[in-house]
N, C-alpha and C positions, 0 to 999 in steps of 0.2 A: 861941216858937221852933219852926220846922218840924222834923218828925221825918224827917230824911233818912237814906237807906240808906247803908251804907259805900261802895257803888259811886258813888252820887251825890256824896258828899263827896270821893272820890278824883278823879273827873272835874272837880270844881269846883276843888279845890286844885292838881291837876296836869293841867290840860286838855291833850288831845292835839290836834295839828294846828292850832294857833293861828297866824293870819297870813293872807297872801294868796298867790296863785299868779299872777305877772306874765303868764305866757302861758297862762292858764286857757282852756279851750275854751268854758266858759260860767260865768256867775255868776248866782246867784239871790238877790234881796233882798226881804225882807218886813219888815213892822213899820215903826216910826219912833221916833226919839228922843222926839218929843212925846207918843207913846202909852206910853212907858216901856220898850218892848222893841224891839229891832231885830236882825236877823241878815243877814249877807252870807255866802253859801256859794259857794266856788270849787271847780270840778271840772276835772280834767285827764284826758283820755281817752287810750287806747292808740293805736297807729299805725292800727288799723282803725277807730278812732272809734266803738267799741261798748262797751268795758269801761272802767270808772273805775279809773285807776291812782293817782290822788292826790286828796285833798280837804282843804281848809283852810277856816277860818271866822274871821270877826270878828263879835263880838256885843256888844250893850249890854243888860244885864239882870241878873237875880238869879242866885243859885247854880244854880237849876234850869235857867235859860236857857243858862248856860255849860255845865253838865253835859250837857244834852240835845244841844247843838250838838257837843260833843266826842264824845259817843256816836255821833251820826249820822255824823260823818266816819269813824269807825272801822268802822261798819256797811256803808258804801257801797263801801269800797275792795275792788277785785277783782270787783265785781258788774257785770253788763251794765246798760245804761240801763233795760231793762224790769224786770230783777230789782230794781234800786234803787227803781223806781216802786212796787213791791209793798210796800215798807216803810211801815208805818202808824205813826201817833203812838203807838198801843198797843205796837208793837214797840220803839220807842225807850224808852218808859217801862219795859217789861219788861227790856230790856237793862240798865237802871240799877237793877233790883231793885224798881221801883215809884217813883211820885212822889205827893206829897200831891195830893188832888183839886184843891185850890185852885191848884196849879202845873201842871196838865195842859196849860194853854194853851202852855207852853214846848215841850212835845213836839209839839203841833200846829203851832207856828211852824216847827219843824225840818222837818216833813213838807211844809209849804207851800213853804219855801225850796227844797227838793229838787225839788218839782213845777215850780216856776217856772224853775229852772235848766235842767231837761231840756226843758221846753216852749220856752224861748228857743232852746236849741240846735237843736231840731227845726223851728224857724221858725214856731212857733205864736204867735199874738198874745197878749201879756201885758198886761192892762189894769189899771192901778192903780184902786183905789176912789177915787171923787171925792166930796168932801163939803165942808162949809163951810171947813175949814182946809187942804184939799187935801193931807192926809197920811193914811196908813193902809196896811194890807197890800196887796200886789199878788198876784193869783191868776191862773193861766193860764186864758184864754178865759172869764173870769168874766162871767156874766150875772145878771140878776135885779134886784131892787129893794133899795136900801139900807134896812136895818132899824135898825141901830145907827148913828146919825149921829156919835156920839162917837168911834167907832173905825172907821167906814166899812165895816161888814160887811153883806153882802147875805143875802137869804133863801135863795138857792141854796147859798151856802157853809154857812150855819147848818144847813140840812136835811141836808147831807152829813155834817157833824160829828155831828149828833143821831143819824142813822141808823148811822153807822160805830161810834160809841161807845155806842149804846143808851141815850142820855140820856133822863131822864123828868121832870126839873124845870128851871125857869129858872135856879136857882142852879147846877146842874151845867153848863148851857150857858155861864154867865158864867165858871166855873172853867176851862172848856175853850177859850173863845174871847175872853173879856173883854166880849163883847156884853152890855149891861145893867149893866155895872160903872161907867158914867159917871153920866149924869143919871137913868138908870133908866126913861126914858120908853118904851123899846122892850120892856119886860118883858111887857106884854099880848100883843104880836105874837109874841114868842118862845114864849109859852105856846101860842098858836095853831099855830105851826109844829110844836111838839112833838106836839100833838093830830093834826095832819095826818100826820106821819110815823108815829105810833103807829097811826092808822087804816089806813094803807097796809100796815103790818105784819100787822094782823089780817085783811086781805082777801087776803093772799098765798095761793097754792095750798096746801092742807093737806099736811102732811108725809106721805110715803108710807111709813108704818110699820104693822105689824100691830097690831090693837087689843088682842089678848091672846096671850101667849106662855107656853109651858111653860118651866121652868127650863132643860131640855135644849136646846130650840129657841133660847132666848135666848142661851145660851152659844155655840151653833153659829153664830148670826148675827153675834155680836160677833167671833168668829174670822174669819168670812168678810169682814166689812167691813174689819177690820184688814189682811187679806191683799190684798183687792181694791182698796181705796180709800185706805189710809193708807201702807202700807209702800212702794209704788212711788214715792210723792211724796218720801219720805225718802231712798230709794235715789238719786234724781236729784241730791240734794245731798250724797251720800256718807255719809248717816246710816242708821239703822235703829231698829227698835223690837221689843221682845220682850214678849209677853203673859206676865205672871207669875202672876196669880190672878184669879178672878172670884168674888166673894162677894156674892150678891144684886145690888143696884144698883152695887156698888163694883167697878171694874175697875182692877187694878194693872198698870202697865206700866213697863218699864225702857228707857231710850234707849241705843242702842249706836252705836259708831263715831263719826262726826262730831257726832252729836247728844248724845253722852255729855258731861255737864258744860257744855253750851252755855248761854250766858246767855239764849238765847231759848227754852229748853226749856219754861218755864212757859207761854209763848204756844202752843207746839206742843201741849202737853197740853190746852189749852182747845180747840184746833182738833179734836183727836182726840175729845174729849168731845162737842163739838157735832155732829160727824159721826155718832157712835154714837147720840146722842139723836135725830137726824133720821131715822136708818134702822133703829134697833132699838127703843129705849125712852126716853121723855123723862126718866126718873128716874136715868139712868146718871150716875155720878160717876167721873171718871178720876183716879187717884192715881199720881204718879211715885215709883218706889222705886229705891233703889240696890242692885239685886240682881245 
């Protein structure tokens, strides 16, 4: 039995926003019944056709698929289309308090449906994957070569998921996308794509951080990065952050205002941590505290 969080169980047993919107401005459909998971996402926009005022879903799938779809509809309400597009599958999983890795493809499906819905509304071409059984997910402006014929998934999409989620094994790719979970014939190609993505990561421009820092300089730089690069982003969403303590590589912060108690605060902590690692020191660990 899967080890689901209380939030996943709540959204599965009492899903929000189930159903359709007859006058929806756009609908995004991904997956297929033949593949085992399918999601239809309805979006209704405000009079200015910029902000999402309602979202509903119909899905066929497991508890994680239902919970992910329910969470997504709650997350997009009130957001502009561009803000909604910034929601990642990791954000969906974080909202739910985490998903088993084997079920992460459910959060990916939610992100895909959102991208398809917005792409269709904006008039972009949405091409379904084509393969032997003519079913499979549809992705906006999808290009590339089919890698997984069982589920109709291309190399372009797989590389995007590998890069976004920092995947390093074929098994992880299967958990996140289902690719390789059918006949398994595409596993060698999936491994090649992982190597390609990992190679591009290694050739990226080196991080611009000092090679060696005194403790005083390190503390000063941490404070500067938080003030210059982090807090203004949080203020824009009505939130804030307070630096509580610095103990060696450990940086303790407390989220304030709209960020306090937010279901996505764990994701925000990781963003803060990565920014500090990029600009100050690679061993920094950010801890959220309730101070």
